[in-house]
C-alpha positions as CSV (number, residue, x, y, z in Angstrom):
1,M,18.1,-30.4,-30.6
2,S,20.2,-27.5,-29.6
3,L,19.1,-24.0,-29.4
4,S,20.0,-21.4,-31.8
5,K,21.8,-18.2,-31.3
6,N,18.5,-16.2,-32.1
7,E,16.6,-18.3,-29.8
8,I,19.0,-17.7,-27.0
9,K,19.3,-14.1,-27.8
10,F,15.3,-13.9,-27.9
11,I,14.7,-15.5,-24.6
12,R,17.5,-13.9,-22.8
13,G,16.2,-10.6,-24.2
14,L,12.8,-11.2,-22.4
15,Q,14.4,-10.4,-19.2
16,Q,13.9,-6.8,-20.2
17,K,10.8,-4.8,-20.0
18,K,11.1,-3.2,-23.6
19,N,11.6,-6.6,-25.3
20,R,8.5,-8.2,-23.3
21,Q,6.3,-5.4,-24.4
22,L,7.7,-5.8,-28.3
23,A,7.1,-9.6,-28.2
24,N,4.1,-9.6,-25.7
25,K,5.7,-12.6,-24.1
26,F,7.3,-13.1,-20.7
27,V,9.5,-15.9,-18.9
28,V,8.5,-18.3,-16.2
29,E,11.2,-20.2,-14.2
30,G,11.3,-23.2,-12.2
31,E,9.0,-26.5,-11.6
32,K,6.9,-25.3,-9.2
33,L,5.7,-22.3,-11.0
34,L,5.5,-24.2,-14.4
35,D,3.1,-26.7,-12.4
36,E,1.2,-23.8,-11.2
37,M,1.0,-22.5,-14.9
38,L,-0.1,-25.9,-16.2
39,R,-2.9,-26.3,-13.8
40,E,-4.3,-23.0,-14.5
41,D,-4.2,-22.1,-18.3
42,S,-1.7,-24.0,-20.5
43,S,-2.9,-22.1,-23.5
44,L,-0.6,-19.2,-22.6
45,I,2.4,-21.3,-23.0
46,D,4.6,-20.5,-26.2
47,C,7.1,-23.1,-25.5
48,I,8.7,-25.0,-22.7
49,Y,12.4,-25.7,-22.5
50,Y,13.5,-28.3,-20.0
51,T,16.5,-30.5,-19.0
52,E,16.6,-34.3,-18.5
53,N,16.2,-33.6,-14.4
54,C,12.9,-31.7,-15.0
55,S,10.3,-33.5,-12.9
56,V,7.3,-31.5,-14.4
57,S,4.8,-33.5,-16.7
58,I,4.6,-31.7,-19.6
59,P,1.6,-32.3,-21.8
60,E,1.9,-33.5,-25.4
61,T,-0.4,-30.8,-26.7
62,V,2.1,-28.1,-25.2
63,S,5.2,-27.1,-27.5
64,S,8.5,-28.1,-25.7
65,K,12.2,-28.5,-26.3
66,A,14.6,-30.7,-24.4
67,I,17.8,-28.9,-24.0
68,S,21.1,-29.3,-22.0
69,E,21.8,-27.8,-18.4
70,K,24.4,-25.5,-20.1
71,E,21.9,-24.3,-22.5
72,L,19.2,-23.6,-19.6
73,Q,22.1,-21.5,-17.8
74,R,22.5,-19.5,-21.0
75,I,18.7,-18.5,-21.3
76,S,17.9,-18.2,-17.5
77,G,17.9,-15.1,-15.6
78,L,18.5,-17.1,-12.3
79,K,22.1,-17.8,-10.8
80,S,20.7,-21.4,-10.4
81,P,18.1,-22.3,-12.8
82,H,15.6,-25.0,-11.8
83,H,15.6,-27.3,-14.7
84,V,12.9,-25.7,-16.7
85,L,11.9,-22.5,-18.4
86,A,8.8,-21.4,-20.3
87,V,8.0,-18.6,-22.7
88,L,4.3,-17.4,-22.1
89,H,2.0,-15.0,-24.0
90,I,1.0,-11.9,-22.2
91,T,-2.8,-11.4,-22.0
92,E,-4.3,-7.9,-21.4
93,V,-7.4,-7.7,-19.7
94,D,-8.9,-4.1,-19.9
95,I,-12.4,-4.4,-18.0
96,V,-12.1,-3.9,-14.4
97,P,-15.2,-5.6,-12.7
98,G,-17.4,-3.5,-10.9
99,D,-20.1,-5.9,-9.9
100,Q,-18.1,-8.3,-7.8
101,E,-18.6,-8.5,-4.1
102,G,-15.3,-9.0,-2.1
103,M,-12.3,-6.8,-1.5
104,L,-10.4,-5.2,-4.3
105,L,-6.7,-4.1,-3.9
106,L,-5.5,-0.8,-5.2
107,L,-1.5,-0.4,-5.4
108,D,-0.3,3.2,-6.0
109,E,3.5,3.4,-7.3
110,V,4.8,0.3,-5.5
111,K,8.2,0.2,-7.2
112,D,9.7,-3.0,-5.4
113,P,9.3,-6.3,-7.8
114,G,9.4,-8.4,-4.7
115,N,6.8,-6.4,-3.0
116,L,4.4,-6.7,-5.9
117,G,5.0,-10.4,-6.3
118,T,4.2,-10.8,-2.5
119,L,1.2,-8.7,-2.8
120,L,-0.2,-10.9,-5.4
121,R,0.7,-14.0,-3.2
122,T,-1.2,-12.3,-0.2
123,A,-4.0,-11.2,-2.3
124,D,-4.4,-14.8,-3.7
125,W,-4.3,-16.2,-0.1
126,F,-7.1,-14.1,1.0
127,G,-9.3,-14.7,-2.1
128,V,-8.7,-11.1,-3.6
129,Q,-9.4,-11.8,-7.3
130,T,-8.7,-8.2,-8.7
131,I,-5.5,-5.8,-8.2
132,I,-5.6,-2.3,-9.8
133,C,-2.2,-0.8,-10.1
134,S,-1.3,2.7,-11.0
135,P,0.6,3.1,-14.3
136,T,3.7,3.9,-12.2
137,T,3.6,0.8,-10.3
138,V,6.5,-1.8,-11.1
139,E,5.4,-3.9,-14.3
140,L,3.7,-7.3,-13.6
141,Y,5.9,-9.4,-15.7
142,N,9.2,-8.3,-14.4
143,P,10.8,-11.9,-13.6
144,K,11.4,-10.9,-9.9
145,V,7.7,-10.2,-9.6
146,V,6.8,-13.5,-11.3
147,Q,9.1,-15.6,-9.0
148,A,7.9,-13.7,-5.7
149,S,4.3,-14.5,-6.7
150,M,4.8,-18.1,-6.5
151,G,1.9,-18.6,-8.9
152,A,-0.5,-16.1,-7.7
153,I,0.2,-14.2,-10.9
154,F,-2.0,-17.0,-12.9
155,R,-4.8,-16.6,-10.6
156,V,-5.3,-12.9,-9.7
157,Q,-6.3,-10.4,-12.4
158,V,-4.1,-7.3,-12.5
159,H,-4.9,-4.0,-14.3
160,Y,-2.9,-1.0,-14.7
161,K,-5.2,2.0,-14.8
162,A,-5.3,5.7,-13.2
163,L,-6.6,5.2,-9.8
164,T,-8.1,8.7,-9.7
165,T,-10.2,7.8,-12.6
166,V,-11.1,4.3,-11.5
167,I,-12.1,5.2,-7.8
168,P,-15.1,7.3,-9.0
169,E,-16.2,4.9,-11.3
170,L,-16.2,2.0,-8.6
171,K,-17.8,4.2,-6.1
172,S,-20.8,4.6,-8.4
173,V,-21.3,0.9,-8.2
174,G,-21.1,0.6,-4.2
175,Y,-17.6,0.2,-3.5
176,E,-16.1,1.8,-0.5
177,F,-12.5,2.9,-0.4
178,F,-10.0,2.5,2.6
179,G,-6.7,3.7,2.4
180,A,-3.8,2.5,4.5
181,D,-1.9,5.6,6.2
182,M,0.2,6.2,9.2
183,E,-2.8,8.3,10.6
184,G,-6.4,7.1,10.4
185,E,-9.2,4.9,11.9
186,N,-8.0,1.7,13.7
187,A,-8.2,-0.9,11.0
188,F,-8.8,-3.7,13.9
189,T,-12.3,-2.1,14.7
190,I,-13.3,-0.5,11.4
191,H,-16.3,-2.3,9.8
192,F,-15.5,-3.4,6.1
193,P,-18.5,-3.7,3.9
194,K,-18.4,-6.6,1.5
195,K,-17.6,-4.3,-1.7
196,S,-14.5,-2.8,-0.1
197,A,-11.3,-1.7,-1.8
198,L,-8.1,-1.3,-0.1
199,I,-5.5,1.3,-1.3
200,M,-1.8,0.6,-0.6
201,G,0.6,3.6,-1.5
202,S,4.3,3.6,-2.5
203,E,6.9,2.1,0.1
204,S,8.7,5.5,0.5
205,Q,5.9,7.9,0.4
206,G,2.4,6.3,1.3
207,L,-0.6,7.4,0.0
208,S,-0.9,10.7,-2.1
209,D,-3.2,13.5,-0.9
210,Q,-5.4,12.9,-3.8
211,L,-5.9,9.3,-2.8
212,K,-6.3,10.2,0.9
213,D,-9.1,12.4,-0.2
214,L,-10.8,9.6,-2.1
215,S,-10.7,7.3,0.7
216,T,-11.2,6.6,4.4
217,P,-7.6,6.6,6.0
218,I,-7.0,3.5,8.1
219,T,-4.1,2.3,10.1
220,I,-2.5,-0.6,11.9
221,P,-2.2,0.2,15.6
222,K,1.6,0.5,16.6
223,V,2.9,-1.1,19.9
224,G,6.4,-1.3,19.3
225,K,8.9,1.3,18.1
226,T,9.3,0.0,14.3
227,E,9.0,3.0,12.1
228,S,7.0,1.5,9.5
229,L,5.8,-1.9,8.0
230,N,6.5,-3.5,4.7
231,V,3.7,-2.7,2.3
232,A,3.0,-6.4,1.6
233,M,2.9,-7.2,5.2
234,A,0.6,-4.4,6.0
235,A,-1.7,-5.5,3.2
236,G,-1.8,-8.8,4.7
237,I,-2.8,-7.7,8.2
238,I,-5.7,-5.4,6.8
239,L,-6.8,-8.2,4.5
240,S,-6.9,-10.8,7.4
241,R,-9.0,-8.1,9.2
242,Y,-11.5,-7.9,6.3
243,A,-11.6,-11.9,6.0
244,A,-12.4,-12.3,9.7
245,Q,-15.3,-10.2,9.1
246,T,-16.6,-11.7,6.0
247,L,-15.9,-15.4,6.7
248,I,-17.3,-15.5,10.2
């Protein structure tokens, strides 16, 4: 069964934030990402559109539609589509957990979709279950974020909250906050309590003065001459130090 013009228009429209917000849906593309989705929570799937070359095993209980490669190209946001595209429901989780042990990751004004996706992937690697983003951080369901997360978007809870409001609330239940900064205590020697929260600032500006005042500034010691580290790379280095302390 071929796609109608309205279906094509609707699915292509989900490449834009305003349409995702109106429909409360987003797009996942590629066999690997869809495999990850089906392992985690197939109830989020609205419909899967697949070609004859698709290798994903689609459950009979999931709504799906066989389409041609030409039709997939028409609804895909990728230059080279990967045989399958799914439309998923957006779920909102409002409650920020405050009683779990383990690192929380807070992101302030991270603008690059690739960076947010990589931060999700990095957080998932180190067992970080919750990320709290400032309202000005790039949208979670941006297609580039979804692709760069490599499936981590389905495992890490992401909240959008005013960080200056969330931090005092989490401090009241025992969290200690550490803000990545060019100047601060050595991240390699500092002791991280189990209930720790790491704040990463924007790619261009770093942490705001407000967030510096609400956290203990820490830095990754520099040996070479490179001016700065990518925000996702820096987060990975610090999270590895936390993991080394808590896993040994």
